[in-house]
N, C-alpha and C positions, 0 to 999 in steps of 0.2 A: 728436597723441594725448596724452592726459593720463594720468598715473600717480600712484601714491601716493608721497608724500615718505617719507623715513626715519622722521620723527616720526609720520606717519599710520600707517605699518606697525607702529611700536612701540605706538601706542595700540590699534590693532586686535588685535594679538597679546596685549596686556595684557588687553583686554576678553574675548578668547577664553578665556584661562586662568582669568580670574575666573568667567566663565560656567560653565566646566567644573567649577569647585569648588562651584557651586551645584546642579548637576544631581542629585547624590545626594539632595538634599532635596525634589525635585519631588513625589514621591508623598506624602511626609509632609505637605507644604503643601496638596496637592490634597485629601487626606483630611480636613484640618482647615479646610476652607473658605478656603484661600488664606493661612492664618496659620501662622507658625512661632513657636516659643518666643521670648520677648523677648530672652533672652541670645544667641540665634543672630542675630536681626535686628540687634542692636546690634553684634555681631561683624562681620557682613557689611557693615553701613553704615560702620563704622570702616575696614574693609579697602578698600572702594570709595573712600573719601575719601583714604586713604593712596596708592592707586594712581592717583588723579586721574580717577576714573571717576564721581564723584558731582557732580551739578549741572553737567554739562558745558556747559550753556547760559549759565552765569554767567561774566562777564568777570573777569579777574584783579583789576581795580580794585574789584570788589565781593566779592572773596574766593573766587571760583571758579577753576577750572583754565584758563579762557580757551580752550577748544577752538573750532576753526573749525566751521562748519556741517557740512562733510564729516566731520570727526572725530566730531562728535556722532552722525552717521548710522552711522559705523563702530562706535561703542560700542553704539548701539541695535540694530544688526543682530546683534551677538553675544549680547547679553543677552536679546534677544527670540526666540532660536531654541529 
């Protein structure tokens, strides 16, 4: 049986907390056709980069966080809920 590594769990938990911070803006975005004010999107993008949750499919050699396929799924699972 397979399980999550400590790093997998850290990434999942980080993505969970990040998604939780976005939830209060869902209604605002929905009412605005999926758009949020530019200053918010810049803030969220910067935070995602800082947390290693941005461009998870990009290897470290190309400037990304170098997430495994499983880690990419764990991030998408959380931000897609």
